[in-house]
C-alpha positions as CSV (number, residue, x, y, z in Angstrom):
1,X,105.2,111.2,111.6
2,X,105.9,108.6,108.9
3,X,104.3,105.3,109.5
4,X,106.7,102.5,110.2
5,X,107.1,98.9,109.0
6,X,108.5,96.1,111.3
7,X,109.5,92.8,109.6
8,X,109.8,89.5,111.2
9,X,112.8,87.6,110.1
10,X,112.5,83.9,109.4
11,X,113.4,81.2,106.8
12,X,111.9,83.2,103.9
13,X,113.8,86.4,104.7
14,X,117.0,85.2,106.3
15,X,119.1,85.3,103.2
16,X,121.4,87.8,101.7
17,X,119.3,89.0,98.7
18,X,116.1,89.5,100.7
19,X,118.0,91.4,103.4
20,X,119.7,93.5,100.9
21,X,116.3,94.4,99.3
22,X,114.8,95.1,102.7
23,X,117.6,97.6,103.2
24,X,116.3,99.6,100.2
25,X,112.7,99.6,101.6
26,X,111.2,101.8,104.4
27,X,111.6,99.1,107.1
28,X,112.2,100.4,110.6
29,X,113.1,97.2,112.6
30,X,113.9,93.6,111.8
31,X,112.2,91.4,114.5
32,X,113.8,88.2,115.6
33,X,111.1,86.1,117.4
34,X,112.8,84.1,120.2
35,X,109.7,81.8,120.3
36,X,110.8,80.4,117.0
37,X,114.6,80.9,117.2
38,X,117.1,78.5,118.7
39,X,119.4,80.2,121.2
40,X,122.5,78.5,119.7
41,X,121.6,80.1,116.3
42,X,121.0,83.6,117.6
43,X,124.6,85.1,117.4
44,X,124.9,83.8,113.8
45,X,121.5,85.3,112.9
46,X,122.3,88.7,114.4
47,X,125.7,88.8,112.7
48,X,124.2,87.8,109.4
49,X,121.5,90.5,109.6
50,X,124.0,93.2,110.6
51,X,126.3,92.2,107.8
52,X,123.6,92.6,105.1
53,X,121.5,95.5,106.3
54,X,121.7,98.7,108.2
55,X,118.2,98.1,109.7
56,X,118.3,97.7,113.6
57,X,117.5,94.3,115.1
58,X,114.7,93.9,117.6
59,X,114.8,90.8,119.9
60,X,111.3,89.6,120.7
61,X,111.2,87.6,123.9
62,X,109.3,84.4,124.5
63,X,107.8,86.0,127.6
64,X,105.6,84.4,130.2
65,X,103.6,82.2,127.9
66,X,103.0,78.5,127.7
67,X,103.6,76.6,124.5
68,X,103.4,73.0,123.2
69,X,106.6,71.0,122.8
70,X,107.6,69.2,119.7
71,X,105.1,66.9,118.1
72,X,105.6,64.1,115.6
73,X,105.3,65.2,112.0
74,X,103.7,68.6,111.6
75,X,100.8,68.0,113.9
76,X,98.9,65.4,115.9
77,X,95.2,64.8,116.3
78,X,93.8,64.9,119.8
79,X,90.6,62.9,119.6
80,X,87.4,63.9,121.5
81,X,86.9,62.0,124.9
82,X,90.4,60.5,124.8
83,X,92.7,60.8,127.9
84,X,96.1,62.3,127.2
85,X,99.2,62.9,129.3
86,X,100.8,66.3,129.5
87,X,104.4,65.7,130.6
88,X,107.0,67.9,132.4
89,X,109.9,66.4,130.5
90,X,110.3,66.5,126.7
91,X,108.5,63.7,124.8
92,X,107.9,63.1,121.1
93,X,104.4,64.4,121.0
94,X,101.7,62.1,119.7
95,X,98.0,61.6,120.1
96,X,98.4,60.4,123.7
97,X,101.4,62.3,125.0
98,X,102.5,65.9,124.8
99,X,104.6,68.4,126.8
100,X,104.5,72.0,127.7
101,X,107.3,74.5,128.2
102,X,108.5,76.2,130.2
103,X,108.4,73.0,132.2
104,X,107.6,74.7,135.5
105,X,104.3,75.9,134.0
106,X,102.7,72.5,134.8
107,X,103.3,73.3,138.5
108,X,100.7,76.1,138.3
109,X,98.0,74.1,136.5
110,X,95.3,72.5,138.7
111,X,92.7,69.8,138.3
112,X,89.6,71.2,136.7
113,X,91.6,73.8,134.6
114,X,90.4,74.1,131.0
115,X,93.3,74.4,128.5
116,X,93.1,75.7,124.9
117,X,95.8,74.4,122.6
118,X,97.0,76.0,119.3
119,X,94.6,79.0,119.3
120,X,91.6,77.1,120.5
121,X,92.0,74.3,117.9
122,X,91.7,71.8,120.7
123,X,90.3,72.1,124.3
124,X,91.3,69.7,127.2
125,X,90.4,69.6,130.8
126,X,92.8,68.5,133.6
127,X,91.3,65.5,135.5
128,X,94.4,64.3,137.4
129,X,97.7,65.8,138.6
130,X,100.8,63.6,139.2
131,X,104.4,64.7,140.1
132,X,105.7,64.5,136.5
133,X,102.6,64.8,134.4
134,X,99.0,65.8,134.1
135,X,96.1,63.8,132.8
136,X,93.6,65.6,130.7
137,X,90.4,64.7,128.9
138,X,89.9,66.0,125.3
139,X,86.8,68.1,125.3
140,X,87.1,69.5,121.7
141,X,88.9,67.5,119.1
142,X,91.6,69.2,117.0
143,X,95.0,69.1,115.4
144,X,97.9,70.5,117.5
145,X,101.3,71.5,116.2
146,X,104.7,72.1,117.7
147,X,105.5,75.3,119.6
148,X,101.9,76.4,119.6
149,X,100.1,78.7,122.1
150,X,98.6,77.3,125.2
151,X,96.0,79.2,127.2
152,X,94.6,78.3,130.6
153,X,91.2,79.6,131.6
154,X,92.6,81.5,134.6
155,X,95.5,83.8,135.3
156,X,98.8,81.9,135.9
157,X,101.7,83.9,137.2
158,X,104.9,83.0,135.4
159,X,108.3,84.8,135.4
160,X,108.2,87.9,133.1
161,X,110.9,86.3,131.0
162,X,112.2,82.8,130.5
163,X,115.8,81.6,131.1
164,X,116.2,81.4,127.3
165,X,115.1,85.1,127.1
166,X,117.7,86.1,129.7
167,X,120.5,84.4,127.7
168,X,119.1,85.9,124.4
169,X,119.1,89.4,125.9
170,X,122.7,88.9,127.1
171,X,123.8,87.9,123.5
172,X,121.8,90.7,122.0
173,X,123.4,93.3,124.2
174,X,126.9,92.0,123.5
175,X,126.2,92.3,119.8
176,X,124.9,95.8,119.9
177,X,121.1,95.2,119.9
178,X,119.2,98.2,121.3
179,X,115.5,97.2,120.7
180,X,113.8,94.5,122.8
181,X,110.2,93.4,122.9
182,X,108.6,92.1,126.1
183,X,106.0,89.5,125.3
184,X,103.0,89.1,127.6
185,X,103.6,92.3,129.5
186,X,101.2,91.9,132.4
187,X,101.9,95.0,134.4
188,X,104.3,98.0,134.9
189,X,106.5,95.9,137.2
190,X,107.2,93.4,134.4
191,X,108.3,96.3,132.1
192,X,110.5,97.9,134.9
193,X,112.2,94.6,135.5
194,X,112.7,94.1,131.8
195,X,114.2,97.5,131.4
196,X,116.7,96.8,134.2
197,X,117.6,93.6,132.3
198,X,118.4,95.4,129.0
199,X,120.0,98.5,130.6
200,X,119.5,102.2,130.2
201,X,120.4,102.4,126.5
202,X,117.8,100.0,125.4
203,X,114.3,100.5,124.0
204,X,111.4,98.6,125.4
205,X,108.4,97.5,123.2
206,X,105.8,96.1,125.5
207,X,103.4,93.7,123.9
208,X,99.7,93.7,124.9
209,X,98.5,90.2,124.3
210,X,96.8,89.1,127.5
211,X,93.8,90.2,129.7
212,X,96.1,91.3,132.5
213,X,98.1,93.4,130.0
214,X,94.9,95.0,128.8
215,X,93.8,95.7,132.3
216,X,97.1,97.4,133.2
217,X,97.5,99.2,129.8
218,X,97.9,102.7,131.2
219,X,100.6,101.8,133.7
220,X,102.4,99.7,131.1
221,X,102.3,102.5,128.5
222,X,103.8,105.0,131.0
223,X,107.0,103.0,131.5
224,X,107.4,101.7,127.9
225,X,108.9,103.3,124.8
226,X,106.3,101.6,122.6
227,X,103.3,99.4,122.7
228,X,102.7,96.5,120.3
229,X,99.3,95.0,120.0
230,X,99.5,91.3,119.2
231,X,96.0,90.6,118.0
232,X,96.7,86.9,117.7
233,X,97.7,86.1,121.3
234,X,95.3,88.7,122.6
235,X,92.4,86.8,121.0
236,X,93.2,83.8,123.2
237,X,92.2,85.8,126.3
238,X,89.3,87.9,124.9
239,X,86.6,87.1,122.3
240,X,87.9,87.6,118.8
241,X,84.9,89.8,117.9
242,X,86.1,92.3,120.5
243,X,89.6,92.7,118.9
244,X,88.7,95.5,116.4
245,X,87.3,97.7,119.1
246,X,90.0,96.8,121.6
247,X,92.6,97.8,119.0
248,X,91.0,101.3,118.8
249,X,90.9,101.5,122.6
250,X,94.6,100.5,123.1
251,X,95.8,102.9,120.4
252,X,93.9,105.8,121.7
253,X,94.9,105.1,125.3
254,X,98.6,104.7,124.5
255,X,98.8,107.7,122.2
256,X,97.2,109.9,124.9
257,X,100.2,109.0,127.0
258,X,102.7,109.8,124.2
259,X,103.5,106.2,123.7
260,X,104.0,104.8,120.1
261,X,101.8,101.9,119.1
262,X,102.5,99.1,116.6
263,X,100.0,96.5,115.6
264,X,100.6,92.9,114.5
265,X,98.9,89.7,113.3
266,X,97.0,88.7,110.1
267,X,97.5,91.9,108.1
268,X,98.2,90.5,104.6
269,X,98.6,86.8,105.3
270,X,97.0,85.9,102.0
271,X,100.3,87.0,100.5
272,X,102.1,84.1,102.2
273,X,101.1,82.2,99.1
274,X,99.3,84.6,96.8
275,X,100.7,87.6,94.9
276,X,98.2,90.1,96.3
277,X,96.3,90.6,99.6
278,X,92.5,90.3,99.9
279,X,90.4,93.4,99.9
280,X,89.5,92.9,103.5
281,X,93.2,92.8,104.4
282,X,93.9,96.0,102.6
283,X,90.9,97.6,104.5
284,X,92.3,96.3,107.8
285,X,95.7,97.9,107.2
286,X,94.2,101.3,106.2
287,X,91.8,101.3,109.1
288,X,94.6,100.4,111.5
289,X,96.5,103.5,110.2
290,X,93.4,105.6,110.5
291,X,93.0,104.4,114.1
292,X,96.4,106.1,114.8
293,X,98.8,103.2,114.8
294,X,102.4,104.3,114.3
295,X,103.4,101.1,112.5
296,X,102.5,97.7,111.0
297,X,104.2,94.5,112.0
298,X,104.6,91.8,109.5
299,X,105.0,88.3,111.0
300,X,104.4,85.1,109.0
301,X,104.2,87.2,105.8
302,X,107.9,87.9,105.9
303,X,109.1,85.1,108.1
304,X,107.7,82.1,106.1
305,X,105.9,83.6,103.1
306,X,106.8,83.1,99.4
307,X,107.3,86.8,98.7
308,X,108.5,88.8,101.7
309,X,109.7,91.7,99.6
310,X,106.3,91.9,97.9
311,X,104.6,92.0,101.3
312,X,106.7,94.9,102.4
313,X,106.1,96.7,99.2
314,X,102.3,96.2,99.6
315,X,102.3,97.6,103.1
316,X,104.5,100.5,101.9
317,X,102.0,101.2,99.1
318,X,99.1,101.1,101.5
319,X,100.9,103.5,103.8
320,X,101.5,105.8,100.9
321,X,97.9,105.7,99.9
322,X,96.9,106.6,103.5
323,X,99.4,109.5,103.5
324,X,98.1,110.8,100.2
325,X,94.5,110.9,101.3
326,X,95.4,112.1,104.8
327,X,97.0,115.3,103.4
328,X,94.0,116.4,101.5
329,X,90.3,115.6,101.2
330,X,89.4,112.3,99.6
331,X,88.6,112.5,95.9
332,X,88.8,110.2,92.9
333,X,92.0,111.8,91.7
334,X,93.8,110.2,94.7
335,X,92.4,106.8,94.1
336,X,95.2,105.6,91.8
337,X,98.0,103.1,92.1
338,X,99.9,105.4,89.7
339,X,100.8,107.5,92.6
340,X,102.5,104.6,94.2
341,X,104.8,103.8,91.3
342,X,108.3,105.3,91.2
343,X,108.3,109.0,90.5
344,X,109.4,110.2,87.1
345,X,112.8,111.8,87.0
346,X,112.4,115.3,88.2
347,X,109.0,114.6,89.9
348,X,106.7,115.1,86.9
349,X,106.0,113.0,83.8
350,X,106.2,115.6,81.0
351,X,103.4,115.8,78.5
352,X,104.1,118.1,75.5
353,X,101.6,116.5,73.1
354,X,99.5,119.3,71.6
355,X,95.8,118.7,71.7
356,X,94.4,122.1,70.8
357,X,96.9,123.3,68.2
358,X,95.3,125.2,65.3
359,X,96.6,123.7,62.0
360,X,95.8,127.0,60.2
361,X,98.0,128.9,62.6
362,X,101.0,126.6,62.8
363,X,101.2,126.1,59.0
364,X,102.0,129.8,58.7
365,X,105.1,129.4,60.8
366,X,108.6,129.3,59.4
367,X,109.5,125.7,58.7
368,X,112.7,123.9,59.7
369,X,113.4,120.5,58.2
370,X,114.7,117.8,60.7
371,X,116.0,114.3,60.2
372,X,114.4,111.1,61.6
373,X,116.6,111.2,64.7
374,X,115.4,114.7,65.8
375,X,111.9,113.6,64.9
376,X,112.2,110.7,67.4
377,X,113.6,113.1,70.0
378,X,110.5,115.3,69.6
379,X,108.3,112.3,70.3
380,X,110.3,111.2,73.3
381,X,110.4,114.6,74.8
382,X,106.6,115.1,74.3
383,X,105.6,111.8,75.8
384,X,107.8,112.1,78.9
385,X,110.5,109.6,78.0
386,X,113.1,112.3,78.5
387,X,111.4,113.9,81.6
388,X,112.1,116.5,83.0
389,X,113.1,117.9,79.6
390,X,110.4,119.9,77.9
391,X,112.3,120.6,74.7
392,X,115.8,120.9,73.2
393,X,118.5,122.3,75.5
394,X,119.6,125.9,75.6
395,X,123.3,126.8,75.9
396,X,123.0,127.2,79.6
397,X,121.4,123.8,80.0
398,X,123.9,122.1,77.7
399,X,126.9,123.7,79.5
400,X,125.5,122.6,82.9
401,X,125.1,119.1,81.7
402,X,128.6,118.9,80.2
403,X,130.2,120.5,83.2
404,X,128.2,119.2,86.1
405,X,126.1,116.3,84.9
406,X,123.1,118.4,85.9
407,X,120.4,120.7,84.6
408,X,120.5,124.3,85.9
409,X,117.9,123.4,88.6
410,X,120.2,120.7,90.0
411,X,118.3,117.7,88.6
412,X,120.8,115.0,87.3
413,X,121.1,114.8,83.6
414,X,124.2,113.7,81.6
415,X,123.4,113.7,77.9
416,X,123.0,116.9,75.8
417,X,119.7,116.7,73.9
418,X,120.2,119.4,71.3
419,X,118.9,120.5,67.9
420,X,121.8,121.1,65.6
421,X,121.3,122.9,62.3
422,X,123.4,124.4,59.6
423,X,123.8,128.2,59.9
424,X,121.8,128.7,56.7
425,X,118.7,127.0,58.3
426,X,118.6,129.3,61.3
427,X,119.2,132.6,59.6
428,X,116.8,135.3,61.0
429,X,115.5,133.1,63.8
430,X,115.7,134.7,67.2
431,X,114.6,134.1,70.8
432,X,110.9,134.4,71.2
433,X,110.1,133.1,67.7
434,X,108.1,130.0,67.0
435,X,109.1,127.6,64.2
436,X,107.6,124.5,62.7
437,X,109.7,121.4,62.8
438,X,109.0,119.3,59.7
439,X,110.2,115.8,59.0
440,X,112.6,115.9,56.1
441,X,111.6,112.4,54.8
442,X,107.9,112.7,55.0
443,X,107.3,116.5,54.9
444,X,104.9,116.0,57.8
445,X,104.6,118.6,60.6
446,X,106.2,117.2,63.7
447,X,106.3,119.9,66.4
448,X,106.2,123.6,67.2
449,X,109.4,124.9,68.8
450,X,109.3,127.9,71.0
451,X,112.7,129.4,70.5
452,X,114.5,130.3,73.7
453,X,118.1,130.2,72.5
454,X,120.2,130.3,69.4
455,X,124.0,129.8,69.7
456,X,127.0,128.5,67.7
457,X,128.3,125.1,68.6
458,X,131.9,125.2,69.9
459,X,132.7,121.8,68.4
460,X,136.0,120.9,70.1
461,X,135.0,122.2,73.5
462,X,131.7,120.3,73.4
463,X,133.2,117.1,71.9
464,X,136.0,116.9,74.4
465,X,133.6,117.1,77.4
466,X,130.9,115.0,75.8
467,X,132.8,112.1,74.4
468,X,136.3,112.6,75.9
469,X,137.9,113.0,72.5
470,X,137.7,115.2,69.4
471,X,138.7,112.4,67.0
472,X,136.1,111.9,64.3
473,X,137.1,108.2,64.4
474,X,134.7,108.1,67.3
475,X,131.2,107.6,65.8
476,X,129.6,110.0,68.3
477,X,132.1,112.8,67.5
478,X,131.6,112.3,63.8
479,X,127.8,112.6,64.2
480,X,128.3,115.8,66.2
481,X,130.5,117.4,63.6
482,X,128.2,116.7,60.7
483,X,124.9,117.6,62.4
484,X,125.3,121.3,62.1
485,X,127.3,124.3,63.5
486,X,124.4,126.0,65.2
487,X,122.0,125.0,68.0
488,X,118.4,126.0,68.7
489,X,116.9,125.5,72.2
490,X,113.4,125.7,73.5
491,X,110.3,123.9,74.5
492,X,108.3,121.9,72.0
493,X,104.7,120.9,71.4
494,X,104.2,117.7,69.5
495,X,101.8,118.0,66.6
496,X,101.7,114.4,65.4
497,X,103.1,111.1,66.6
498,X,106.1,109.7,64.7
499,X,105.2,106.9,62.3
500,X,106.8,103.8,63.6
501,X,107.9,100.9,61.5
502,X,104.8,98.6,61.3
503,X,107.0,95.6,62.0
504,X,107.6,97.0,65.6
505,X,104.4,99.1,66.0
506,X,103.0,96.7,68.6
507,X,105.9,97.4,70.9
508,X,105.6,101.2,70.8
509,X,104.8,102.1,74.5
510,X,105.0,105.5,76.1
511,X,105.8,105.9,79.8
512,X,102.1,106.5,80.4
513,X,101.4,103.2,78.8
514,X,104.0,101.2,80.7
515,X,103.0,102.7,84.0
516,X,99.3,101.7,83.4
517,X,100.5,98.2,82.5
518,X,102.6,97.9,85.6
519,X,99.6,98.9,87.7
520,X,97.4,96.3,86.0
521,X,100.1,93.6,86.5
522,X,100.6,94.7,90.1
523,X,104.3,95.3,89.4
524,X,106.0,97.8,91.7
525,X,109.6,96.5,91.6
526,X,110.5,96.6,87.9
527,X,114.0,96.0,86.4
528,X,114.8,97.7,83.1
529,X,117.0,96.1,80.4
530,X,118.6,98.0,77.5
531,X,120.0,96.3,74.4
532,X,121.0,96.8,70.8
533,X,121.2,93.1,70.1
534,X,119.2,89.9,69.7
535,X,118.5,87.8,72.7
536,X,121.3,85.4,73.7
537,X,121.9,83.2,76.6
538,X,124.3,85.5,78.4
539,X,121.6,88.2,78.5
540,X,119.1,85.6,79.6
541,X,121.3,84.8,82.5
542,X,121.7,88.5,83.4
543,X,118.0,89.1,83.2
544,X,117.0,86.1,85.2
545,X,119.7,86.9,87.9
546,X,118.5,90.4,88.3
547,X,114.9,89.4,88.6
548,X,115.5,86.8,91.3
549,X,118.4,88.4,93.1
550,X,116.6,91.7,93.6
551,X,113.1,90.2,94.0
552,X,111.6,92.2,91.2
553,X,108.0,91.7,90.1
554,X,108.9,91.9,86.4
555,X,111.4,93.0,83.8
556,X,110.9,95.7,81.2
557,X,113.0,94.8,78.2
558,X,113.2,97.7,75.8
559,X,115.7,97.3,72.9
560,X,116.7,100.3,70.9
561,X,114.9,100.3,67.5
562,X,115.7,103.7,66.1
563,X,118.2,104.7,63.4
564,X,121.2,102.4,63.3
565,X,124.8,102.4,62.1
566,X,125.9,99.8,59.5
567,X,126.2,96.4,61.0
568,X,123.7,96.9,63.8
569,X,120.8,94.4,64.1
570,X,117.6,95.7,62.6
571,X,114.9,96.7,65.1
572,X,112.4,94.1,63.9
573,X,114.9,91.3,64.1
574,X,115.7,92.2,67.7
575,X,112.1,92.4,68.7
576,X,111.2,89.1,66.9
577,X,113.9,87.2,68.9
578,X,112.5,88.5,72.1
579,X,108.9,87.8,71.0
580,X,109.9,84.2,70.4
581,X,111.1,83.9,74.0
582,X,107.5,84.9,75.0
583,X,105.8,82.7,72.4
584,X,107.7,79.6,73.4
585,X,107.1,80.4,77.1
586,X,110.9,80.5,77.8
587,X,110.5,83.6,79.9
588,X,108.7,83.1,83.2
589,X,105.0,83.7,83.0
590,X,103.9,87.3,83.8
591,X,107.4,88.4,84.5
592,X,108.4,90.1,81.2
593,X,107.0,93.2,79.4
594,X,108.5,93.8,75.9
595,X,108.6,97.3,74.6
596,X,110.7,99.4,72.2
597,X,113.0,102.2,73.1
598,X,112.4,104.5,70.1
599,X,115.5,106.5,70.0
600,X,119.0,106.1,68.6
601,X,122.5,105.5,69.9
602,X,124.5,108.6,70.6
603,X,127.6,106.5,71.3
604,X,128.3,108.5,74.4
605,X,129.6,105.8,76.7
606,X,129.0,106.4,80.5
607,X,127.0,109.6,79.8
608,X,124.6,107.6,77.7
609,X,124.5,104.8,80.3
610,X,123.0,107.3,82.8
611,X,120.6,108.6,80.1
612,X,119.3,105.1,79.4
613,X,118.7,104.6,83.1
614,X,116.8,107.9,83.6
615,X,114.6,107.1,80.6
616,X,113.7,103.7,82.1
617,X,112.9,105.4,85.4
618,X,110.4,107.5,83.5
619,X,108.9,104.3,82.1
620,X,108.4,103.2,85.7
621,X,111.4,101.0,86.3
622,X,112.8,100.9,89.9
623,X,116.0,98.9,89.0
624,X,118.2,98.9,85.9
625,X,120.8,96.5,84.6
626,X,124.2,98.0,83.7
627,X,126.5,95.8,81.8
628,X,130.3,95.7,81.8
629,X,130.6,97.9,78.8
630,X,127.1,99.5,78.7
631,X,126.7,101.7,75.6
632,X,130.4,101.5,75.1
633,X,132.2,102.6,72.0
634,X,135.4,100.7,71.1
635,X,138.2,101.4,73.5
636,X,137.3,105.0,74.2
637,X,136.0,104.2,77.7
638,X,137.3,101.9,80.4
639,X,135.1,98.9,81.3
640,X,134.2,100.4,84.6
641,X,133.5,103.9,83.3
642,X,129.8,103.5,83.7
643,X,130.1,102.5,87.3
644,X,132.4,105.4,88.0
645,X,129.9,108.0,86.6
646,X,127.1,106.6,88.8
647,X,129.4,106.9,91.8
648,X,130.1,110.5,90.9
649,X,126.6,111.7,90.3
650,X,125.1,110.0,93.4
651,X,121.6,109.0,94.1
652,X,119.1,109.2,91.2
653,X,116.1,107.4,92.6
654,X,116.6,104.1,90.8
655,X,118.7,101.1,91.9
656,X,121.6,100.1,89.7
657,X,122.4,96.5,89.1
658,X,125.9,96.2,87.8
659,X,127.1,93.0,86.0
660,X,130.6,92.3,85.0
661,X,131.2,90.3,81.9
662,X,129.5,86.9,82.0
663,X,130.9,83.8,80.3
664,X,129.9,80.3,79.6
665,X,131.8,77.6,81.5
666,X,131.6,74.2,79.7
667,X,132.5,72.4,82.9
668,X,129.8,74.1,84.9
669,X,127.4,73.9,81.9
670,X,126.2,77.4,82.7
671,X,126.9,81.1,82.5
672,X,129.0,82.3,85.3
673,X,130.3,85.6,86.7
674,X,133.2,83.6,88.2
675,X,134.0,80.0,88.8
676,X,137.0,77.8,89.8
677,X,137.7,76.5,86.3
678,X,140.5,77.9,84.2
679,X,139.6,81.3,82.6
680,X,141.0,80.3,79.2
681,X,138.3,77.6,79.0
682,X,135.5,80.1,79.4
683,X,133.5,81.0,76.3
684,X,132.5,84.7,75.9
685,X,129.9,86.4,73.7
686,X,131.4,88.3,70.8
687,X,129.2,90.6,68.7
688,X,131.6,90.4,65.8
689,X,131.6,86.6,65.8
690,X,127.8,86.6,66.0
691,X,127.6,88.8,62.9
692,X,130.3,86.9,61.0
693,X,128.6,83.6,61.7
694,X,125.1,84.8,60.6
695,X,126.4,86.6,57.6
696,X,127.9,83.3,56.5
697,X,124.6,81.5,57.1
698,X,126.0,79.4,60.0
699,X,124.1,78.4,63.1
700,X,125.2,80.0,66.3
701,X,126.5,77.6,69.0
702,X,123.9,76.1,71.4
703,X,125.7,77.7,74.4
704,X,125.1,81.1,72.9
705,X,121.5,81.1,71.6
706,X,118.5,78.8,72.0
707,X,117.5,76.6,69.2
708,X,114.3,78.6,68.5
709,X,116.3,81.7,68.0
710,X,118.8,80.0,65.8
711,X,116.1,78.6,63.6
712,X,114.5,82.0,63.1
713,X,117.8,83.7,62.3
714,X,118.9,81.0,59.8
715,X,115.5,81.0,58.1
716,X,115.8,84.8,57.6
717,X,119.3,84.4,56.1
718,X,118.2,81.6,53.8
719,X,115.2,83.5,52.6
720,X,117.3,86.5,51.7
721,X,116.0,88.7,54.4
722,X,118.5,91.1,56.0
723,X,119.4,90.8,59.7
724,X,121.6,93.9,59.8
725,X,121.3,97.6,58.9
726,X,123.4,98.2,55.8
727,X,123.4,102.0,55.7
728,X,121.7,104.5,53.4
């Protein structure tokens, strides 16, 4: 049975973007803690959660517990030996006067009782009892906050739920809530009464957090749907050093009665403020799972922490690690965070880099000369960028991709990756042969191709399905027509890595490289960004929005730097502008990885949009930005064509982030997706205008690019350096 994650909703997580992200994660229940929720706000909270997620809500009752009332500021100091008053009525708590609730709890407290406040932060003893208040002497000095736990040194019988709980349950039932947690379940009768209160269709999670609950554990488990061990409140009644062994006892006992068990409190609270948990916290989570717990409950981590999504991710990763090791004996091969990153497309990161190829043997093979584009394809196939492809497509594979957006095995793939050649180059080559692919420009051996298919290219049929047109005015169609009238398919083995332009060598990262880097950076939610252009403020806006809105750990920016068409920005120019963003610390620290996408544009519109996504998935990205006209070509595709194809192909294991066209609003002084100001006043990015401006040596407007980028571009123009590819 898959281990579960329960998240407590609070100020840090009660917003649209966090809830939307939680909806993508393996979260079972969203817990609303009535001890920290105003009754008047409850309907609004439940409605908001239901609007933004499909995850069921669990209402956690206050239960029969005593808590402090509101104190001035965040806390008050109760000084040793001072006499304080504990009032029935609400008072502004200070160093001399506090109150408890429920108010009737004071009726049950007697002279001589020892009372621990705020998890034993302070200890007082009752010395006098009046009608409306108690007097107590401070035995142990300490700071006491609002709404903090109160524990009396003997059992006090309170109602199993408060009046607030009854009203909350009524609201929850009216709004379709099915899961309810009973706090401080002291015995089976409490659970039975609670079940009558929520009705037959509800699920009862009984919380073990008192000595009496512990004593009556078996009876409670028999009448409950689940048990929840609240280690925090339980430690008020039993010594804290007993909690680890009691946890094991409770889990074992409940599981023997076929009752599910969840565990809460202090799992990864370091992550309330830090990016990672402590080693001891990780150990605690894994040991709790080994003990047999069915799920982990996150409390403060997701309610008030700085990174609730990161906390859920970490618990999910720990669960995955537990599951991996549980399924087979522990060995060093399992001890890798790599297993916790997103799976490559198709499940396996392809490696076709030859390590034991005999040069004397492959040099005897028939040689086929290939251009720099096919050379790049060989490298990308071999290093796993195109996973699950292991070579160039056969006719069957190509036809399936063109017709169904899938490979013959059912895995989504939208773009033909084919090796086209003139008929003269393939004369005499048959299935079963091996040929040596040689770079036409350098004469270097690139790869060995194991020929599995040789077939003529049906140009019009392929072009129509691939590009939606047979017009050679379309640059992609023109490329297809001139590349050759025959196709060879088969697996390849890379002999030597492609030589990369030294100006961009530092950015040449393989999927194996990026996955290692993501591990080291502790990134597990990574958004990918594809571009053929220099960095400008519209793209900055989109990148920043995606990072924050989807609570990603970092962004992998990988511009295309392969062969260009005339007028395209040179690869080194694109990379330099992005590097300047890093050098000047414009990007947020430790949130950006810059790498190159060493391929070339196929000008395939929506098909290529999917292709760029799948490649970034192989690099380790969990999210990907799709622009309004992603990889578009003129007017051949509608602005929403990319979104339509993603809707058609269905789930591909990576989250799409769609952005419509953004524009700069002078009145808002910012980029916007929409605003109330007149649309004809909005300023939009134009690639043509950018190129015309730079070709004439003019600065780009400040609203379009940063000063640092402007200065770099103008300096290049003035020094005679080219910014754009001019053709062969």
